[in-house]
Backbone as a ProteinNet text record, in pm:
[ID]
protein_1_A
[PRIMARY]
MNKRAVGTEYENRAREYLQERGYRIVSSNYRCKAGEIDLVAVQGGYLVFIEVKYRRDGHSGSGLEAVDHRKQQRILRSARWYMMEKRISPDTSCRFDVISFQGDEVTLIRDAFQYG
[TERTIARY]
-301.6	-351.2	-320.5	-271.6	-241.9	-370.2	-356.4	-473.2	-546.9	-471.6	-534.3	-616.4	-562.6	-634.4	-760.8	-751.7	-868.9	-973	-928.7	-1020.1	-1091.1	-1017.3	-1075.7	-1177.8	-1144.2	-1237.3	-1369.1	-1362.4	-1484.8	-1559.7	-1490.9	-1561.3	-1638.1	-1579.6	-1651	-1772.2	-1757.2	-1871.5	-1980.4	-1937.8	-2034.1	-2108.6	-2036.2	-2097.4	-2207.1	-2176.4	-2275	-2395	-2369	-2474.4	-2568.3	-2508.9	-2588.7	-2666.7	-2604.2	-2673.9	-2795	-2783.1	-2897.1	-3011.3	-2982.1	-3082.3	-3122.1	-3093	-3141.3	-3049.7	-2928.5	-2832.9	-2768.8	-2748.2	-2675	-2542.5	-2434.9	-2302.3	-2255.5	-2215.6	-2170.7	-2021.5	-1961	-1819.2	-1763.4	-1635.9	-1566	-1433.6	-1395.9	-1265.4	-1237.3	-1332.8	-1313.1	-1213.3	-1110.1	-1008.9	-995.5	-978.1	-953.5	-865.6	-831	-742.8	-808.9	-941.2	-1012.1	-1018.2	-1001.3	-1009.8	-1055.1	-1125.4	-1168.8	-1311.3	-1382.3	-1515	-1509.1	-1547.3	-1535.9	-1627.9	-1755.7	-1853.9	-1948.9	-1991.5	-2096.1	-2203	-2328.5	-2438.1	-2559	-2654.8	-2786	-2885.8	-2971.8	-3071	-3188.4	-3308.2	-3428.8	-3432.3	-3381.1	-3383.4	-3271.2	-3178.7	-3067	-2935.1	-2843.9	-2704.1	-2645.9	-2590.9	-2549.1	-2397.8	-2336.1	-2193.3	-2178.3	-2099.3	-2096.5	-1955.6	-1945.5	-1819.8	-1828.4	-1725	-1719.7	-1618.3	-1658.6	-1568.9	-1569.8	-1452.9	-1440.1	-1362	-1410.1	-1338.9	-1350.1	-1237.7	-1237.9	-1322.3	-1309.5	-1386.7	-1407.7	-1466.8	-1498.3	-1388.8	-1271.8	-1165.8	-1117.8	-1116.8	-1071.1	-1188.1	-1306.8	-1426.4	-1491.4	-1611.6	-1684.4	-1641.7	-1669.4	-1642.7	-1724.4	-1845	-1932	-1872.4	-1809.1	-1746.9	-1630.4	-1570.3	-1455.9	-1497	-1625.4	-1672.9	-1712.8	-1610.9	-1631.8	-1653.4	-1667.7	-1697.2	-1590	-1465.6	-1355.8	-1364.9	-1391.3	-1405	-1527	-1635.7	-1756.3	-1726.4	-1651.5	-1618.4	-1533.9	-1442.4	-1359.7	-1446.6	-1541.7	-1632.6	-1719.4	-1769.2	-1851.8	-1773.8	-1650.2	-1568.3	-1543.1	-1515.9	-1491.7	-1617.1	-1733.3	-1860	-1883.5	-1850.8	-1864.8	-1773.8	-1649.4	-1557.1	-1612.8	-1664.1	-1719.5	-1830.4	-1921.4	-2034.8	-1988.2	-1890.4	-1838.2	-1768.3	-1684	-1609.5	-1701.3	-1808	-1901.5	-2014.2	-2007.4	-2109	-2250.1	-2260.4	-2389.1	-2442.2	-2566.4	-2626.7	-2619.9	-2586.3	-2584.5	-2723.5	-2828.1	-2964.7	-3001.5	-2910.6	-2935.6	-2952	-3050.1	-3070.6	-2959.7	-2886.8	-2774.4	-2797.5	-2727.5	-2735.8	-2598.7	-2568	-2440.5	-2469.9	-2431.3	-2454.3	-2321	-2327.6	-2210.1	-2247.2	-2161.1	-2180.5	-2060.9	-2090.5	-1986.3	-1992.4	-1876.5	-1861.5	-1781.8	-1839.1	-1767	-1786.3	-1681	-1694.1	-1790.5	-1895	-1995.9	-2114.8	-2113.5	-2227.5	-2211.2	-2318.9	-2320.6	-2423.5	-2383.5	-2474.4	-2471.6	-2589.2	-2602.3	-2678.5	-2614.3	-2678.9	-2706.4	-2834.4	-2873.4	-2882.9	-2841.2	-2847.9	-2774.9	-2652.5	-2574.2	-2536.6	-2521.8	-2492.2	-2536.2	-2540.6	-2593.2	-2482.7	-2512.9	-2423.9	-2404.2	-2285.7	-2258.7	-2220.9
1720.8	1665.1	1515	1464.8	1322.2	1240.8	1107.8	1019.6	1032.7	1043.8	1053.9	1181.8	1291.8	1419.8	1414.1	1351.6	1336.9	1250.2	1139.3	1051.2	1124.4	1203.7	1281.1	1381	1448.2	1545.5	1479.2	1363.4	1297.2	1230	1188.7	1138.9	1252.8	1372.5	1489.2	1524.1	1516.9	1541.2	1436.9	1311.8	1204.4	1229.3	1269.2	1297.2	1403.1	1512.1	1619.6	1569.9	1498.3	1445.6	1354.4	1266.4	1171.5	1240.5	1336.4	1407.9	1483.2	1536.8	1604.8	1508.3	1379.1	1276.5	1196.9	1251.8	1192.3	1093.4	1077.4	989.5	1066	996.4	1054.4	980	1047.8	986.2	965.3	842	810.9	776.3	748.3	715	736.8	776.2	794.8	721.5	664.6	598.7	498.6	411.6	307.5	205.7	177.7	80.4	-27.6	-149.7	-263.4	-360.8	-472.9	-567	-631	-625.2	-683.5	-589.1	-459.9	-364.8	-227.9	-158.6	-21.2	-0.4	86.8	130.9	282.7	337.9	482.9	560.1	525	594.7	493.9	522.5	444	544.7	510.8	603.7	527.9	605.2	552.1	621.1	541.4	598.3	501.7	554.3	474.4	346.2	348.7	230.2	130.9	165.4	77.8	136.9	48.8	85.5	64.4	170.9	166.4	180.6	84.3	87.7	135.4	241.4	309.5	309.9	265.9	271.6	390.2	474.6	593	567.5	589.4	570.2	695.2	726.5	841.1	799.1	844.4	828.8	962	1008.7	1135.1	1121.6	1004.5	977.7	826.7	780.8	638.6	554.6	611.1	537.2	414.3	420.3	304.3	232.5	247.5	184.7	275.4	240.2	322.4	286.8	378.6	352	234.8	221.4	111.7	-23.7	-30.7	-156	-195.6	-97.4	-125.2	-197.6	-198.1	-267.7	-409.4	-486.5	-623.3	-717.4	-845.2	-943.6	-942.2	-933.4	-932.3	-810.8	-693.4	-571	-582	-637.9	-656.8	-743.9	-851	-941.3	-869.4	-784.8	-706.8	-609.9	-546	-453.5	-529.4	-645	-726.8	-766.9	-811.2	-849.2	-727.9	-614	-491.8	-448.8	-465.1	-430.2	-518.5	-645.7	-735.9	-691	-653.7	-602.5	-476.6	-386.5	-260.7	-289	-377.4	-408.8	-476.1	-562.7	-629.4	-526.6	-443.8	-343.6	-242.8	-203.3	-103.6	-167.5	-301.2	-377.5	-355.7	-363.2	-350.2	-490.6	-511.7	-644	-695.8	-825.3	-883.6	-887.5	-864.4	-861.1	-725	-628.1	-494.3	-500.5	-429.5	-423.5	-340.5	-402.6	-336.2	-330.9	-235.9	-219.6	-174	-207.5	-168.6	-84.3	42.2	135.9	171.8	208.2	256.5	390.2	490.2	619.1	641.3	673.2	688.5	828.1	888.2	1017.2	992.6	1031.8	1023.3	1155.9	1233.2	1369.8	1444.8	1503.1	1575.9	1488.5	1363	1273.2	1199.1	1197.6	1125.6	1013.4	892.9	778.8	714.5	700	632.5	502.7	392.6	261.3	216.2	217	166.8	15.9	-48.2	-192.8	-256.5	-209.1	-249	-396.8	-453.8	-596.6	-643.9	-774.9	-837.6	-910.5	-945	-1033.4	-1160.9	-1218.2	-1349.3	-1340.6
-1066	-940.6	-937.6	-824.2	-815.3	-792.9	-805.6	-795.6	-662.6	-553.6	-421.5	-410.1	-460.6	-455.7	-541.2	-657.4	-743.4	-673.2	-612.7	-539.6	-427.5	-352.4	-242.3	-295.4	-405.2	-464.4	-503	-567.3	-611.6	-496.8	-393.7	-274.8	-208.6	-206.9	-153.1	-238.7	-370.8	-460.6	-438.2	-421.1	-396.1	-266.3	-163.3	-32.5	-48.4	-115.6	-136.2	-216.2	-323.9	-410.3	-330.4	-251	-173.1	-61.8	5.6	112.8	57.8	-62.4	-125.9	-153.6	-155.9	-185	-61.2	56.7	180.1	248.1	200.1	265.7	382	493.3	606.2	615.5	580.4	579.4	723.9	755.9	891.8	897.9	781.8	779.9	639.9	635.2	507.5	512.2	398.5	385.1	496.2	521.4	621.9	566.6	645.3	604.8	711.1	663	751.6	674.6	736.2	666.9	544.3	537	423.6	303.1	326.8	216.5	262.5	175.2	202.1	152.8	223.8	180.1	173.8	58.4	39	132.7	132.4	216.6	278.6	400.9	466.8	506	477.2	503.7	555.1	602.6	638.5	545.9	484.9	393.2	381.7	402.5	383.7	464.2	587.2	671.3	643.6	556.1	521.2	567.7	603.2	617.6	478.1	420.5	280.2	269.6	202.6	174.2	30.6	12	-117.7	-174.9	-298.5	-373.3	-468.6	-467.6	-553	-663.4	-788.3	-902.3	-989	-1044.8	-1134.2	-1258.2	-1372.4	-1498.6	-1571.9	-1621.5	-1695.3	-1822.5	-1888	-2009.6	-2018.5	-2125.6	-2139.1	-2201.1	-2226.8	-2295.1	-2219.5	-2088.5	-2010.8	-1944.4	-2001.4	-1944.8	-1842.2	-1803.8	-1707	-1564.8	-1473.3	-1332.9	-1282.2	-1336.4	-1293.2	-1331.7	-1447.9	-1491.1	-1400.9	-1335.2	-1247.5	-1119.5	-1088.4	-968	-1009.9	-1042.6	-1088.5	-969.1	-998.3	-893.3	-783.6	-823	-725.4	-633.3	-690.9	-611.5	-519.5	-570.1	-488.5	-367.7	-387.2	-276.9	-171.5	-215.7	-122.7	-42.1	-109.1	-39.9	59.9	21.6	111.3	237.2	220.1	336.1	425.5	364	440.8	515.5	453.8	518.7	640.5	630.4	745.9	859.8	827.1	928.5	993	910.3	961	1062.1	1024.3	1111.4	1241.1	1230.2	1348.9	1440.1	1380.4	1457	1526.1	1456.4	1510.3	1591.3	1604.3	1679.8	1626	1495.4	1426.8	1403.5	1437.6	1425.5	1281.5	1265.7	1131	1066.8	1146.7	1093.9	1035.3	1045.1	992.5	840.7	788.8	643.8	580.8	487.9	422.4	271.8	210.9	66.7	17.1	-105.4	-166	-289.2	-282.5	-391.6	-455.9	-583.7	-655.3	-717.6	-698	-762	-853.8	-979.9	-1079.9	-1140.3	-1153.1	-1219.8	-1347	-1459.6	-1586.7	-1657.3	-1662.5	-1712.6	-1622	-1679.8	-1602	-1562.7	-1604.4	-1580.3	-1447.6	-1368.8	-1241.2	-1253	-1215.9	-1216.8	-1079	-1019	-890.2	-912.4	-876.7	-884.9	-742.5	-706.3	-574.9	-581.1	-472	-463.6	-583.6	-606.6	-724	-721.5	-603	-589.8	-452.8	-436	-313.5	-238.5	-113.7	-37.9	-115.3	-102.5	-159	-297.6
[MASK]
++++++++++++++++++++++++++++++++++++++++++++++++++++++++++++++++++++++++++++++++++++++++++++++++++++++++++++++++++++

C-alpha cells in the first residue's frame, strides 16, 4: 500500500474513533496555501483541528513526536485560513488535538498545543 492509501486508511480509523467519543466531523483533508488539516470536528463546544499520525512501530519515533513546533505552526496557519474561509468568528473556542496510531495502540492528545 502506498503512503497516501495508508494515510487515508488511518484518517478513516481516526474518524471512527473520534465519532465514538462524541466528535462530529465537519471537514476532512482541508487544504489551503498555508498547509493541510487532516480532520476538523466539533466536540464539547470547541471547533477542533485534528492531526492524524501513523507509525508502524517506534523505530522512527512516535507519531506524536512528528507534530513538532514547525508542524504546529503550519496547522495553526491552516486553521486561521479555514476559519476565515468558512466565516467562523475568531472568538470561537478552538482546540488542537493529535491522534496517533502506532501498531495497535491509539493515543489521543486533546489540546495538544495552543495558538501562538
